[in-house]
C-alpha positions, 0 to 999 in steps of 0.5 A: 645331906644333913649338916644340922648336927655337931661335926667331929673331925679326925685329928691330924697328928704332927710329929715334932722334935719337941713333942711327947706322949701326952696327946696319946696318953691323956687324950687318946689320940691314936699314934705309935710314936712318942714325939707327937707335938700337935693335934690339929683338930680343925684345919683348912691349911693346904695339905692338912684339911680336916676330914669328918669322922661322924654322922652323915658327912663322915669322910667328907673334907672341911673344904667340901663342906665349905664349898657345899654348905657355905653360910649354913656351915660358917654363917653369912658374915663369915662366908662373905669375909672368907669364902671357901676358906675356914678362918681358924686353925684349932690345935692341942699342943704337947711340949715335952721340950721347949718350942723354938722362940718365934714370932708371927707376921701380921696380915699385911706382912704375911700377905706381901711375903707369903700370900697368907693371913697373919697369925694371931693366936691364944693359948689355954693351959690344960696341964703344966709340969712343976717347972712348966713355963712360957716365953711371952713378949719382952721384959722391958721395952727394947729396940731392933738393934738391942734385940739383934745384939742379944740374939748374936751373943746368945743372950736373948733370954735376958730380955724376954719375959718368962712366966711359970704357968698353971692349969687354966692360964690364958695368954693372948698372942697378937702378931708381932709378939715373940713367944715360945711354949716351954717344956712340960706344958700341954695346951689348947691353941686357937689361931688364924688359919696360917702356918707362917712362923718365923723361928728366931732361936731353937736352943742350938738343937739338932734333928735326928740327922744332925741338922739345925732347923731353919731360922728366919732371923732377917724376916723376923726383924720387921715382924717383931713388936719390941715394946713390953707389956705390964701384964701378959696373962689374960684374967677372966672369971668362970661362972657355973652353967654359963658362957664366960668371956676370955678373949675377944679380938677381930679374928675370934672370940673365946669363952669358957663354959663350965657345966654341971647338969644341963645347959640349954643353948640358943645361938640365934644371936650368933652369925657364926659356926661354933667350935667346942674344945673339951678341956675338962670332964665330958660333955654330951651335946643333944637335941631331938634332931640328931644323934647325941654327940659325946665330947671327951677331954681333948676332943673338939666339935664344930657346930654349924651356924645353921644349928641354933638350939641344943643342950650341953649335958655334963654329969659332973663338972666339965669345961668347954672352950667356946670359939666363934667369930663375932 
């Protein structure tokens, strides 16, 4: 069966206590609920495996694609490193209310405790209300003891770094960095395939049944990086009709492509799948070997490693996040 075409998946929608309606109203995700917090666009997390929605492979799972096509899908180096496990989890997140303050363990800690990868991630802000903000890291170097004291006294916000955000802002969240998405923020999230999160504070809120969500206070203590950074926001420069770098780490590379017209793509220098997330406008992916694939704002597509040449076409200025493993 032909794998040589851009592959789209059915979004996996997640109801969240803090979720809203923007994934439906702005990105046309299909749901009757008004508390959709996340759309998992490409996922290999157990119990949440993505299913193909287009072309010859329609209704096949990402896991089936991996076990069948191996390096043709993800690249030789990626397949050698991860086997039949897809290394990234790709999401859109709509925070109508603030998410819990949380931290993710590194690979070593996650492996020891949960037999899982850690969770390094990044955020690309697609929309923010006037007061939309994020919590990222500490506002000064602190200690485990000082952190615990502030947590117990419900004064944690005093030592955390809070930033107002705007469309196009990028934040890189390595493991160990305490963080939370604030109310009124809609973003794209790229992360390692892992669902390990240590929740340290949840604003004292209760669910529909009057219960607090579980906190992971003790587990988080050894996972947190207590040092502060001078700058948390990632700076980058956009070029028209080019791929401009944003984040490059051992787990993923993310660039932004701004297109107006036609961009001819040649990926012979990459030994990896590529994921495109449309964050503005509308893109058509085209070559003579497959039926053209349209990508609307809030949609995601996976380009198999075997597919090296195609065109990205936009009739008006549009933007893609381009994600792969270097």
